[in-house]
Each structure stands twice: as C-alpha cells, then as structure tokens.
Residue frames as a rotation matrix with the C-alpha (Angstrom) as fourth column:
MET 1
0.833 0.044 0.552 68.38
0.513 -0.433 -0.741 -179.27
0.206 0.900 -0.383 159.99
THR 2
0.818 -0.571 0.069 71.07
-0.552 -0.746 0.373 -177.38
-0.161 -0.344 -0.925 161.97
VAL 3
0.248 -0.744 0.621 73.41
-0.034 0.634 0.773 -180.38
-0.968 -0.212 0.132 161.93
PHE 4
0.506 0.049 0.861 72.91
0.792 0.369 -0.487 -180.70
-0.342 0.928 0.148 158.14
THR 5
0.918 -0.077 0.388 73.73
0.152 -0.838 -0.524 -177.09
0.366 0.540 -0.758 157.38
ARG 6
0.640 -0.738 0.216 76.71
-0.652 -0.372 0.660 -176.92
-0.407 -0.563 -0.719 159.81
GLU 7
0.180 -0.636 0.751 78.22
0.201 0.771 0.605 -180.18
-0.963 0.042 0.266 158.35
LEU 8
0.584 0.038 0.811 77.67
0.809 0.046 -0.586 -179.13
-0.060 0.998 -0.004 154.73
ARG 9
0.939 -0.303 0.161 79.30
-0.297 -0.953 -0.062 -175.75
0.172 0.011 -0.985 155.55
THR 10
0.431 -0.781 0.452 82.20
-0.463 0.238 0.854 -177.69
-0.775 -0.577 -0.259 157.09
LEU 11
0.306 -0.255 0.917 82.54
0.648 0.761 -0.005 -179.90
-0.697 0.596 0.398 154.09
PHE 12
0.773 0.010 0.634 82.60
0.568 -0.457 -0.685 -176.95
0.283 0.889 -0.359 151.67
ALA 13
0.832 -0.496 0.249 85.28
-0.541 -0.824 0.166 -175.17
0.123 -0.273 -0.954 153.83
SER 14
0.590 -0.589 0.552 87.44
-0.149 0.593 0.792 -178.22
-0.794 -0.549 0.262 154.31
PRO 15
0.099 -0.641 -0.761 90.59
-0.982 -0.185 0.027 -178.42
-0.158 0.745 -0.648 152.13
GLN 16
-0.734 -0.352 0.580 90.59
-0.346 0.930 0.127 -182.25
-0.584 -0.107 -0.804 152.71
ALA 17
0.155 0.895 0.418 87.11
0.269 0.369 -0.890 -182.67
-0.951 0.250 -0.184 151.23
TRP 18
0.731 0.088 -0.677 88.13
-0.537 -0.537 -0.650 -180.58
-0.421 0.839 -0.345 148.17
ALA 19
-0.353 -0.913 -0.207 91.32
-0.892 0.262 0.368 -182.61
-0.282 0.314 -0.907 147.77
ILE 20
-0.608 0.190 0.771 89.31
0.070 0.980 -0.187 -185.82
-0.791 -0.060 -0.609 147.84
ALA 21
0.514 0.857 -0.034 86.80
0.160 -0.135 -0.978 -184.32
-0.842 0.498 -0.207 145.35
THR 22
0.414 -0.477 -0.775 89.57
-0.855 -0.497 -0.151 -183.21
-0.313 0.725 -0.613 143.10
ALA 23
-0.684 -0.677 0.272 91.15
-0.575 0.729 0.371 -186.67
-0.450 0.098 -0.888 143.10
TYR 24
-0.174 0.727 0.665 87.84
0.340 0.678 -0.652 -188.22
-0.924 0.112 -0.365 142.34
LEU 25
0.735 0.460 -0.499 87.24
-0.223 -0.530 -0.818 -185.78
-0.640 0.712 -0.287 139.45
ILE 26
-0.040 -0.798 -0.601 90.66
-0.965 -0.125 0.230 -186.49
-0.259 0.589 -0.765 137.99
ILE 27
-0.802 -0.159 0.576 90.18
-0.095 0.986 0.139 -190.28
-0.590 0.057 -0.805 138.15
SER 28
0.165 0.944 0.286 86.71
0.308 0.226 -0.924 -189.84
-0.937 0.241 -0.253 136.66
GLY 29
0.603 -0.036 -0.797 88.09
-0.636 -0.624 -0.453 -187.74
-0.481 0.781 -0.399 133.85
LEU 30
-0.516 -0.852 -0.094 90.71
-0.771 0.414 0.484 -190.37
-0.373 0.322 -0.870 133.14
PHE 31
-0.544 0.412 0.731 88.16
0.261 0.911 -0.320 -193.10
-0.797 0.016 -0.603 132.98
PHE 32
0.541 0.799 -0.261 86.01
0.065 -0.350 -0.935 -191.01
-0.838 0.489 -0.241 130.67
VAL 33
0.320 -0.454 -0.831 88.80
-0.877 -0.475 -0.078 -190.07
-0.359 0.754 -0.550 128.26
THR 34
-0.779 -0.556 0.291 89.99
-0.439 0.814 0.380 -193.63
-0.448 0.168 -0.878 128.12
LEU 35
-0.211 0.776 0.594 86.40
0.427 0.620 -0.659 -194.78
-0.879 0.115 -0.462 127.29
LEU 36
0.594 0.454 -0.664 85.98
-0.251 -0.679 -0.689 -192.03
-0.764 0.577 -0.290 124.77
PHE 37
0.041 -0.658 -0.752 89.08
-0.990 -0.128 0.058 -193.07
-0.134 0.742 -0.657 122.72
SER 38
-0.826 -0.419 0.376 88.76
-0.397 0.907 0.137 -196.86
-0.399 -0.036 -0.916 123.16
ASN 39
-0.330 0.788 0.520 85.16
0.470 0.615 -0.633 -197.29
-0.818 0.036 -0.574 122.09
PRO 40
-0.957 -0.007 0.289 83.71
0.263 -0.432 0.862 -196.50
0.119 0.902 0.416 118.65
TYR 41
-0.141 0.972 0.191 80.24
0.381 -0.124 0.916 -196.25
0.914 0.201 -0.353 120.17
ALA 42
-0.516 -0.098 0.851 78.90
-0.555 -0.719 -0.419 -194.15
0.653 -0.688 0.316 123.08
ASP 43
0.407 0.538 -0.738 78.39
0.274 0.699 0.661 -196.45
0.871 -0.471 0.137 125.93
LEU 44
-0.036 -0.484 0.874 78.86
-0.720 -0.594 -0.359 -195.30
0.693 -0.642 -0.327 129.45
GLU 45
0.915 0.360 -0.181 78.43
-0.165 0.745 0.647 -198.75
0.368 -0.562 0.741 131.09
ARG 46
0.294 -0.865 -0.408 82.15
0.755 0.471 -0.456 -199.29
0.587 -0.174 0.791 131.41
TYR 47
-0.434 -0.401 0.807 82.62
-0.115 -0.863 -0.492 -195.76
0.894 -0.306 0.328 132.85
TYR 48
0.358 0.689 0.631 79.95
-0.737 -0.206 0.643 -196.40
0.573 -0.695 0.434 135.49
THR 49
0.900 -0.057 -0.433 81.41
0.240 0.893 0.382 -199.70
0.364 -0.447 0.817 136.53
ASN 50
-0.080 -0.994 -0.070 84.84
0.687 -0.004 -0.726 -198.17
0.722 -0.106 0.684 136.88
ILE 51
-0.447 -0.064 0.892 83.69
-0.308 -0.926 -0.220 -195.07
0.840 -0.373 0.394 138.71
GLU 52
0.663 0.727 0.180 81.42
-0.426 0.169 0.889 -196.97
0.616 -0.666 0.422 141.07
THR 53
0.531 -0.568 -0.629 84.48
0.714 0.700 -0.029 -198.82
0.456 -0.434 0.777 142.29
THR 54
-0.587 -0.715 0.380 86.24
0.447 -0.677 -0.584 -195.58
0.675 -0.173 0.717 142.87
LEU 55
-0.085 0.591 0.802 83.23
-0.575 -0.686 0.445 -194.11
0.814 -0.424 0.398 144.67
ILE 56
0.764 0.302 -0.571 83.20
0.206 0.723 0.659 -197.14
0.612 -0.621 0.490 147.03
VAL 57
-0.109 -0.902 -0.418 86.59
0.934 0.051 -0.352 -195.87
0.339 -0.429 0.837 148.19
VAL 58
-0.732 -0.291 0.616 85.96
0.220 -0.957 -0.191 -192.18
0.645 -0.005 0.764 148.17
ALA 59
0.230 0.891 0.392 82.52
-0.172 -0.359 0.917 -192.01
0.958 -0.279 0.071 149.98
PRO 60
0.727 0.105 -0.679 83.66
0.598 0.389 0.701 -193.67
0.338 -0.915 0.220 153.17
ILE 61
-0.438 -0.891 -0.116 86.82
0.862 -0.381 -0.335 -191.49
0.254 -0.246 0.935 153.23
LEU 62
-0.516 0.344 0.784 84.50
-0.087 -0.932 0.351 -188.42
0.852 0.113 0.511 153.12
ALA 63
0.518 0.855 -0.028 82.18
-0.100 0.093 0.991 -189.85
0.850 -0.510 0.134 155.70
MET 64
0.358 -0.475 -0.804 84.94
0.867 0.488 0.099 -190.99
0.345 -0.733 0.587 158.15
ARG 65
-0.644 -0.604 0.470 86.29
0.442 -0.795 -0.415 -187.41
0.624 -0.059 0.779 158.14
SER 66
0.102 0.815 0.571 83.01
-0.051 -0.569 0.821 -186.22
0.994 -0.113 -0.017 159.58
PHE 67
0.961 0.265 -0.073 83.36
0.043 0.117 0.992 -187.57
0.271 -0.957 0.101 163.13
ALA 68
0.379 -0.883 -0.276 87.16
0.919 0.393 0.002 -188.14
0.106 -0.255 0.961 163.08
GLU 69
-0.294 -0.509 0.809 87.88
0.439 -0.824 -0.359 -184.45
0.849 0.249 0.466 162.45
GLU 70
0.484 0.547 0.682 85.62
-0.411 -0.546 0.730 -183.41
0.772 -0.634 -0.039 165.29
ARG 71
0.914 -0.181 -0.363 87.33
0.391 0.631 0.670 -185.96
0.108 -0.755 0.647 167.54
ARG 72
0.043 -0.998 0.052 90.78
0.953 0.025 -0.302 -184.77
0.300 0.062 0.952 166.61
THR 73
-0.384 -0.224 0.896 89.99
0.144 -0.973 -0.182 -181.06
0.912 0.059 0.406 167.21
GLY 74
-0.931 0.037 -0.362 88.11
0.364 0.098 -0.926 -181.79
0.001 -0.994 -0.105 170.46
ALA 75
-0.731 0.681 -0.048 84.83
-0.679 -0.717 0.157 -180.46
0.073 0.147 0.986 169.13
LEU 76
-0.533 0.539 -0.652 83.11
0.091 0.803 0.589 -183.92
0.841 0.255 -0.477 169.41
ASP 77
-0.707 0.184 -0.683 82.30
0.708 0.186 -0.682 -183.40
0.002 -0.965 -0.262 173.06
ILE 78
-0.788 0.373 -0.490 80.63
-0.237 -0.918 -0.318 -180.13
-0.568 -0.134 0.812 172.22
THR 79
-0.602 0.539 -0.590 78.72
-0.659 0.083 0.748 -181.58
0.452 0.838 0.305 169.25
LEU 80
-0.572 0.370 -0.732 77.46
0.415 0.900 0.131 -184.55
0.708 -0.229 -0.669 171.41
SER 81
-0.763 0.244 -0.599 76.19
0.549 -0.245 -0.799 -182.04
-0.341 -0.939 0.053 174.01
TRP 82
-0.892 0.452 0.007 73.84
-0.352 -0.704 0.618 -180.32
0.284 0.549 0.786 171.54
PRO 83
-0.474 0.797 0.374 70.19
-0.462 0.137 -0.876 -180.49
-0.749 -0.588 0.303 172.33
VAL 84
0.249 0.495 -0.832 69.49
-0.934 0.351 -0.070 -182.97
0.258 0.794 0.550 169.46
SER 85
0.771 0.066 0.633 69.31
-0.303 0.912 0.275 -186.71
-0.559 -0.404 0.724 169.63
ARG 86
-0.306 -0.941 0.142 72.16
-0.317 0.241 0.917 -188.83
-0.898 0.236 -0.372 168.39
TRP 87
-0.056 0.318 0.947 70.01
0.802 0.579 -0.147 -190.13
-0.595 0.751 -0.287 165.60
THR 88
0.931 0.363 -0.035 69.46
0.283 -0.780 -0.559 -186.54
-0.230 0.511 -0.829 164.39
LEU 89
0.388 -0.872 -0.298 73.19
-0.576 -0.482 0.660 -185.87
-0.720 -0.085 -0.689 164.63
VAL 90
-0.483 -0.558 0.675 74.13
0.137 0.713 0.688 -188.94
-0.865 0.425 -0.267 162.58
ALA 91
0.281 0.669 0.688 71.31
0.847 0.163 -0.505 -188.37
-0.450 0.725 -0.521 160.08
GLY 92
0.924 0.095 -0.370 72.29
-0.028 -0.949 -0.314 -184.79
-0.381 0.301 -0.874 159.52
LYS 93
-0.042 -0.989 -0.142 76.00
-0.586 -0.091 0.805 -185.68
-0.809 0.117 -0.576 159.00
TRP 94
-0.378 -0.016 0.926 74.95
0.467 0.860 0.206 -188.58
-0.799 0.510 -0.318 156.74
LEU 95
0.608 0.709 0.357 72.71
0.699 -0.265 -0.664 -186.30
-0.376 0.653 -0.657 154.62
ALA 96
0.699 -0.442 -0.562 75.39
-0.469 -0.877 0.108 -183.58
-0.541 0.188 -0.820 154.28
ASN 97
-0.386 -0.891 0.240 77.93
-0.386 0.392 0.835 -186.16
-0.838 0.230 -0.495 153.11
THR 98
-0.133 0.448 0.884 75.48
0.707 0.668 -0.232 -187.60
-0.694 0.594 -0.406 150.73
VAL 99
0.882 0.438 -0.175 74.70
0.224 -0.716 -0.662 -184.27
-0.415 0.544 -0.729 149.17
PHE 100
0.255 -0.869 -0.425 78.46
-0.713 -0.466 0.525 -183.44
-0.654 0.169 -0.738 148.83
THR 101
-0.534 -0.467 0.705 79.09
0.072 0.805 0.588 -186.88
-0.843 0.365 -0.396 147.24
TRP 102
0.346 0.699 0.625 76.15
0.764 0.177 -0.621 -186.47
-0.545 0.692 -0.473 144.86
GLY 103
0.802 -0.062 -0.595 77.65
-0.230 -0.950 -0.211 -183.10
-0.552 0.306 -0.776 143.94
ILE 104
-0.153 -0.949 -0.275 80.97
-0.749 -0.070 0.658 -184.56
-0.644 0.307 -0.701 142.90
VAL 105
-0.471 0.100 0.876 79.35
0.393 0.913 0.107 -187.64
-0.790 0.395 -0.470 141.18
SER 106
0.617 0.783 -0.079 77.19
0.300 -0.327 -0.896 -185.25
-0.727 0.529 -0.437 139.06
ILE 107
-0.264 -0.743 -0.616 80.37
-0.586 -0.384 0.714 -184.70
-0.766 0.549 -0.334 136.90
ALA 108
-0.600 0.039 0.799 78.89
0.427 0.861 0.278 -187.60
-0.677 0.508 -0.533 134.86
TRP 109
0.446 0.893 0.066 76.23
0.575 -0.229 -0.785 -185.39
-0.686 0.388 -0.616 133.34
PRO 110
0.367 -0.393 -0.843 78.62
-0.636 -0.768 0.081 -183.10
-0.679 0.506 -0.531 131.44
TYR 111
-0.740 -0.634 0.223 80.21
-0.347 0.644 0.682 -186.30
-0.576 0.427 -0.697 130.09
VAL 112
-0.201 0.711 0.674 76.74
0.716 0.576 -0.394 -187.44
-0.668 0.403 -0.625 128.82
VAL 113
0.690 0.453 -0.564 76.15
0.001 -0.781 -0.625 -183.97
-0.724 0.431 -0.539 127.23
LEU 114
-0.105 -0.844 -0.526 79.54
-0.748 -0.282 0.601 -184.18
-0.655 0.456 -0.602 125.59
LEU 115
-0.781 -0.130 0.610 78.89
0.127 0.925 0.359 -187.69
-0.611 0.358 -0.706 124.28
ARG 116
0.228 0.960 0.161 75.42
0.576 0.001 -0.817 -186.64
-0.785 0.279 -0.553 123.07
SER 117
0.553 0.007 -0.833 76.99
-0.423 -0.859 -0.288 -183.95
-0.718 0.511 -0.472 120.97
LEU 118
-0.475 -0.811 -0.341 79.33
-0.792 0.226 0.568 -186.52
-0.384 0.540 -0.749 119.31
ARG 119
-0.902 0.197 -0.384 77.20
-0.025 0.865 0.501 -189.65
0.431 0.461 -0.776 119.06
ARG 120
0.166 0.982 0.089 73.75
-0.496 0.005 0.868 -190.99
0.853 -0.188 0.488 120.04
VAL 121
-0.900 -0.436 0.030 73.54
-0.223 0.398 -0.890 -191.87
0.376 -0.807 -0.455 123.68
GLU 122
-0.045 0.891 -0.451 70.79
0.468 0.418 0.779 -193.85
0.883 -0.176 -0.436 125.40
MET 123
-0.354 -0.094 0.930 69.68
-0.480 -0.835 -0.267 -191.46
0.802 -0.542 0.251 128.08
SER 124
0.761 0.626 0.173 67.78
-0.495 0.387 0.778 -194.01
0.420 -0.677 0.604 130.08
ASN 125
0.599 -0.613 -0.515 71.01
0.652 0.747 -0.131 -196.02
0.465 -0.257 0.847 130.57
ALA 126
-0.474 -0.754 0.455 72.90
0.282 -0.619 -0.733 -192.90
0.834 -0.219 0.506 131.50
ALA 127
0.012 0.500 0.866 70.24
-0.776 -0.541 0.323 -191.97
0.630 -0.676 0.382 134.07
ARG 128
0.914 0.350 -0.207 70.18
-0.173 0.794 0.583 -195.52
0.368 -0.497 0.785 135.38
GLY 129
0.225 -0.920 -0.320 73.94
0.630 0.388 -0.673 -195.62
0.743 -0.051 0.667 135.70
TRP 130
-0.478 -0.382 0.791 74.10
-0.207 -0.826 -0.525 -192.37
0.853 -0.415 0.316 137.60
C-alpha cells in the first residue's frame, strides 16, 4: 500500500503526467465534438473506438514514466532497496497508474450526461464502452 500511495502522489505531482492527461482530454474532446456534430443520433460507439486507440498509446507512456523517471533521477536503487518484494513494488506502481488512467478516462461520463440531456442514450452501451 505504501508503494501505491507514493506512486499516486508522484503521478499527481508530476507535470509530465498532467501534460499527458491534458493531451488525452483534448483529443477526447475533439473526438466527442466531431461525433456530436456528425451523427444525428446519440451513439458513443465511434467515440469509444477512437478513444481506445488513443488510450493504447497514452497508457504505456504513463506507465513507462514510472520506472524511467526513478532511473533518471537515481532513486531506483533506493526504491529497489525498500523492504518490499519486487512483486509488491510492480503491483503498487501498476495499481497507481491504473487509477490515474481511470481518472482521465472517466471524462466519458460527462459526455454521456451531456448527450442524455440532448437525446436518448443507451446507458448499457455507454457503460460497456467505458
């Protein structure tokens, strides 16, 4: 749990993580606006297919930063000397990156709420796509 909280704190304090999240949110917004004006009906299927391709690129960039940043600053040796197993270290970093990625992916829910106010939306499809 210590690794998870430390890594999550590092992610929230990192300007690189916020720059990646901002780029993802801008791309997501462009996909949504394009979908909104190009389709007469509220279907998020095209949005999800476009955004999943973007996420395939963004998620590894966030995760690679986890160990690469520590190696660059020289803190990796200190991290590897912690009294936790390597499995715990990797699992904690993976969980923190997953939570941060879920946070930026959750921008899809305000899009669903907006579409629901304009048109009828299949909530089961929206939940399944997310």
